[in-house]
C-alpha positions in Angstrom: 44.3 -31.4 -36.7 44.0 -28.3 -34.5 45.8 -28.4 -31.2 42.7 -27.1 -29.3 39.7 -29.1 -28.3 36.2 -28.4 -29.5 35.3 -26.7 -26.3 38.5 -24.5 -26.7 37.4 -23.6 -30.2 34.0 -22.6 -29.0 35.5 -20.5 -26.2 37.7 -18.7 -28.7 34.8 -18.1 -31.0 32.6 -16.6 -28.3 35.4 -14.4 -26.9 36.4 -13.1 -30.3 32.8 -12.1 -31.0 33.1 -9.9 -27.9 36.4 -8.5 -29.0 35.0 -7.7 -32.5 32.4 -5.4 -30.9 35.1 -3.4 -29.2 37.2 -2.8 -32.3 37.2 0.7 -33.8 35.3 1.4 -36.9 37.2 0.1 -40.0 38.8 -2.7 -38.0 37.7 -6.4 -38.2 39.0 -9.7 -37.0 39.7 -12.5 -39.4 38.8 -16.1 -38.7 41.5 -17.7 -36.6 43.7 -20.3 -38.2 46.5 -22.6 -37.2 50.1 -22.5 -38.4 53.4 -24.1 -37.5 55.5 -21.9 -35.2 58.7 -23.4 -33.9 57.3 -26.9 -34.4 54.1 -26.1 -32.5 50.7 -25.4 -34.0 49.3 -22.1 -32.6 45.9 -20.6 -33.0 46.3 -17.2 -34.6 43.9 -14.2 -34.8 44.5 -11.8 -37.6 43.1 -8.3 -37.3 42.6 -6.2 -40.4 43.0 -2.5 -40.0 42.6 0.5 -42.3 44.1 0.2 -45.7 44.0 -3.6 -45.2 47.0 -3.5 -42.9 47.1 -6.7 -40.8 48.4 -7.7 -37.5 48.4 -11.1 -35.8 48.2 -12.4 -32.2 48.6 -15.9 -30.9 45.6 -17.1 -28.9 46.0 -19.3 -25.8 42.6 -20.5 -24.5 42.2 -21.3 -20.8 39.1 -22.8 -19.3 40.2 -21.4 -15.9 43.0 -19.1 -15.0 44.0 -18.0 -11.6 46.6 -15.3 -10.7 49.2 -17.9 -9.6 48.9 -19.6 -13.0 50.3 -16.6 -14.8 53.9 -17.6 -13.8 53.4 -20.9 -15.6 52.3 -19.1 -18.7 55.4 -16.9 -18.7 57.6 -20.0 -18.3 55.9 -21.6 -21.3 55.9 -18.7 -23.7 56.9 -15.1 -23.0 55.1 -12.4 -25.1 57.2 -10.1 -27.4 56.4 -7.2 -29.6 56.7 -9.4 -32.7 54.9 -12.3 -31.0 51.9 -10.9 -29.0 49.9 -13.5 -27.0 46.2 -13.1 -26.2 44.9 -15.2 -23.3 41.2 -16.0 -23.6 39.1 -17.4 -20.8 35.5 -17.5 -19.6 36.4 -15.0 -16.8 39.5 -13.2 -15.7 39.6 -11.6 -12.2 41.0 -8.2 -11.7 44.0 -9.7 -10.0 44.6 -12.1 -12.9 44.3 -9.2 -15.4 46.9 -7.3 -13.4 49.4 -10.1 -13.5 48.7 -10.8 -17.2 49.3 -7.1 -18.0 52.5 -7.1 -15.9 53.7 -10.2 -17.9 53.0 -8.5 -21.2 50.0 -10.6 -22.2 46.9 -9.4 -23.9 43.6 -10.9 -22.6 39.9 -11.2 -23.2 37.1 -13.0 -21.5 33.4 -13.6 -22.0 32.3 -10.8 -19.7 34.0 -8.1 -21.8 37.3 -7.7 -20.0 39.7 -7.0 -22.9 43.3 -5.8 -23.3 44.9 -6.1 -26.8 47.9 -4.3 -28.2 49.4 -4.5 -31.7 52.4 -2.5 -32.9 51.6 -3.0 -36.6 49.1 -1.8 -37.4 49.0 0.3 -34.3 46.1 -0.8 -32.1 45.5 -0.5 -28.4 42.2 -1.8 -27.0 41.2 -1.9 -23.3 37.7 -2.4 -21.8 36.3 -3.5 -18.5 33.8 -6.2 -18.0 32.7 -8.1 -14.8 34.9 -7.8 -11.7 33.3 -10.9 -10.2 32.8 -14.3 -11.8 29.2 -14.4 -12.9 29.3 -18.2 -12.6 31.3 -18.8 -9.5 32.2 -22.3 -8.2 32.5 -23.2 -4.6 36.3 -22.5 -4.9 35.6 -19.0 -6.2 33.5 -18.0 -3.1 36.4 -16.7 -1.0 37.0 -13.2 0.4 38.8 -11.2 3.0 35.7 -10.0 4.7 35.4 -10.3 8.5 37.5 -9.8 11.6 39.5 -13.1 11.3 40.5 -12.4 7.7 41.7 -9.0 8.7 43.8 -10.4 11.5 45.5 -12.8 9.1 46.2 -10.0 6.6 47.7 -7.9 9.4 49.9 -10.7 10.5 51.1 -11.5 6.9 51.9 -7.9 6.4 53.5 -7.2 9.7 55.7 -10.3 10.1 58.4 -11.4 7.6 58.4 -14.9 6.2 59.1 -17.7 6.5 55.9 -18.3 8.4 54.5 -21.7 9.2 50.7 -22.0 9.2 50.6 -22.7 12.9 52.8 -19.8 13.7 50.8 -17.5 11.5 47.5 -18.7 13.1 48.9 -18.1 16.5 50.1 -14.6 15.7 46.8 -13.8 14.1 44.8 -15.3 16.9 42.8 -17.7 14.6 42.5 -21.4 14.4 44.9 -23.3 12.1 42.2 -24.7 9.9 40.8 -21.3 9.1 44.3 -20.0 8.4 45.0 -22.9 6.1 41.8 -22.1 4.0 42.6 -18.4 3.7 46.3 -19.0 2.8 45.1 -21.5 0.1 43.0 -18.7 -1.3 45.8 -16.1 -1.1 48.2 -18.6 -2.7 45.8 -19.0 -5.7 45.6 -15.2 -5.9 49.5 -15.0 -6.0 49.4 -12.8 -2.9 51.5 -15.3 -0.9 54.0 -18.0 -1.9 54.0 -21.2 0.0 56.1 -24.4 -0.5 54.1 -27.6 -0.7 52.9 -28.3 2.8 55.6 -26.0 4.1 55.9 -22.4 5.3 54.9 -19.2 3.6 58.1 -18.0 1.9 57.0 -14.8 0.4 54.1 -12.2 0.9 53.2 -9.6 -1.7 52.1 -7.3 1.1 51.4 -4.2 -1.0 49.0 -6.2 -3.2 47.6 -7.9 -0.2 46.8 -4.6 1.5 45.2 -3.4 -1.8 43.1 -6.6 -2.0 42.0 -6.2 1.7 41.0 -2.6 1.1 38.4 -3.8 -1.5 36.5 -5.6 1.2 37.3 -3.7 4.4 36.8 -0.1 5.3 36.3 1.5 8.8 34.0 4.1 7.0 31.5 1.5 5.7 30.3 0.5 9.1 27.8 2.1 11.5 30.7 2.4 14.0 32.2 5.4 12.3 31.2 8.9 13.4 32.4 12.2 11.9 33.3 15.2 14.0 34.7 18.7 13.6 37.7 19.9 15.5 37.1 23.6 15.0 40.7 24.6 15.9 42.3 22.0 13.7 44.0 18.7 14.5 46.9 20.0 16.7 44.7 20.6 19.8 43.1 17.2 19.3 46.6 15.6 19.2 47.5 17.4 22.5 44.4 16.1 24.2 45.1 12.5 23.1 48.3 12.6 25.1 46.2 12.5 28.3 43.2 10.5 27.1 42.0 7.9 29.6 40.2 5.6 27.0 42.0 3.0 25.0 42.6 4.3 21.4 44.8 4.0 18.3 45.2 6.8 15.8 45.2 6.2 12.1 44.4 8.2 9.0 46.5 10.9 7.3 47.6 12.4 10.7 49.1 9.1 11.7 50.7 8.6 8.2 52.6 11.9 8.6 54.3 10.5 11.7 56.1 8.1 9.4 56.3 9.7 6.0 55.7 13.1 4.5 52.7 12.1 2.4 50.7 15.3 2.6 49.5 17.8 5.2 47.2 15.9 7.6 43.5 16.7 7.1 42.0 13.6 8.8 42.6 12.1 12.2 41.0 8.7 12.5 40.8 7.4 16.0 39.8 3.9 16.9 38.2 3.8 20.3 35.9 1.5 22.3 34.1 4.5 23.9 33.3 7.1 21.3 31.0 9.0 23.7 33.8 9.5 26.3 36.4 10.3 23.6 34.2 12.9 22.1 34.2 14.8 25.4 37.9 14.3 26.0 38.8 15.6 22.6 36.2 18.4 22.6 34.7 17.4 19.3 31.5 18.6 17.6 29.4 15.9 15.8 28.6 16.3 12.1 26.4 14.3 9.8 29.1 14.0 7.1 32.6 15.1 6.5 34.7 16.7 9.2 38.4 16.3 10.1 38.1 13.7 12.9 36.5 10.3 12.7 35.9 8.1 15.8 35.6 4.5 14.9 34.5 1.5 17.0 36.9 -1.2 15.7 35.7 -4.3 14.0 38.3 -6.2 15.9 40.9 -5.4 18.6 43.7 -6.1 16.1 43.8 -2.3 15.5 45.3 -2.0 19.0 48.1 -4.5 18.2 51.6 -3.5 17.2 51.0 0.1 17.8 53.8 2.7 18.5 54.2 5.9 20.3 54.7 9.1 18.3 54.9 12.4 20.2 53.3 10.8 23.2 50.3 9.5 21.1 49.4 5.9 20.4 49.5 5.3 16.7 48.2 2.3 14.8 50.5 -0.1 13.0 51.6 1.2 9.6 49.9 -1.6 7.7 46.6 -0.6 9.4 47.1 3.1 8.6 47.8 2.2 4.9 44.6 0.2 4.4 42.6 2.8 6.3 43.9 5.5 3.9 43.2 3.4 0.8 39.5 3.3 1.9 39.3 6.9 3.0 37.3 9.6 1.2 38.9 12.4 -0.8 42.6 12.1 -1.4 43.0 9.3 1.2 43.7 6.6 -1.5 46.6 8.7 -2.9 48.0 9.2 0.5 47.7 5.4 1.1 49.7 4.8 -2.1 52.4 7.2 -1.0 52.6 5.6 2.4 53.0 2.1 0.8 55.9 3.5 -1.3 57.5 4.6 2.0 56.8 1.2 3.4 58.6 -0.5 0.5 61.7 1.6 1.1 61.6 1.3 4.9 60.5 -2.3 5.4 63.2 -2.7 8.1 61.5 0.0 10.2 58.0 -1.3 10.4 58.1 -5.1 9.6 59.5 -7.6 12.1 
């Protein structure tokens, strides 16, 4: 008897049909079979290449696989060059794919996401399918959109664990029930680690900021307006020292106050009164582009945990990083560089 159920067999069959369409000309998959390996029967896919060279990969079907489950896969069977493992599932999220790749697994799903590598015969196959589950369940419908989610992300990034749920909710300014639901989602995404009914013991804050940047951007809202500072950013920075409106500076200018990421070309300024700040900074409005962006914040959290740099109020480093990740031009590269600085200087910005 096979060690997989009928539904698993059907899943494997359907996924492998997708994989077959991605193979180069002259390559073909051979019907999967079962064989004894270390006392266990594994489903094996054999791929036939040019000159009838063959390579095999062990198939592990999963009806559902979340990022946190990858650690269990690694504990059960670690892939090796002479024992590649292909995980097949109806859908694998980008975060799940990222963790499977880091663990050395190949993967394939029904939407066309594929990553398969064989050393003999030499084959590397990678393709992108859906990034969102085409058949989501109620459990899948979670996101980091909205002000409250942003406050939680900022708190998880800015404060070191351990963090109890009530403490986290208080620091983020949200209710404990909402914090619990979001933390449950982040735990499944392997972005935080939490003991059973206990505190959060670990936060993968770089991945968390990357995940937040997929759903938050100060530039995707009507509250962002572009301006030109004709004499460059230095005069703007000088005027900010005497600005009477509440503000917090982000963008590449703010990043350079912490790390030498690149010459500053964008000064993002959060302010509640863009009209007044435009006059104070002597800015000229533009339809697009520019070197200064005034942004009405989605939430006052942008004014929290700021610091003073050269007499100017600068946003928290975590806020600057996510703003850069969502910025136009070379902003995402600058965001990555700032995150690397944050990794090496966690003691400087994280409390």
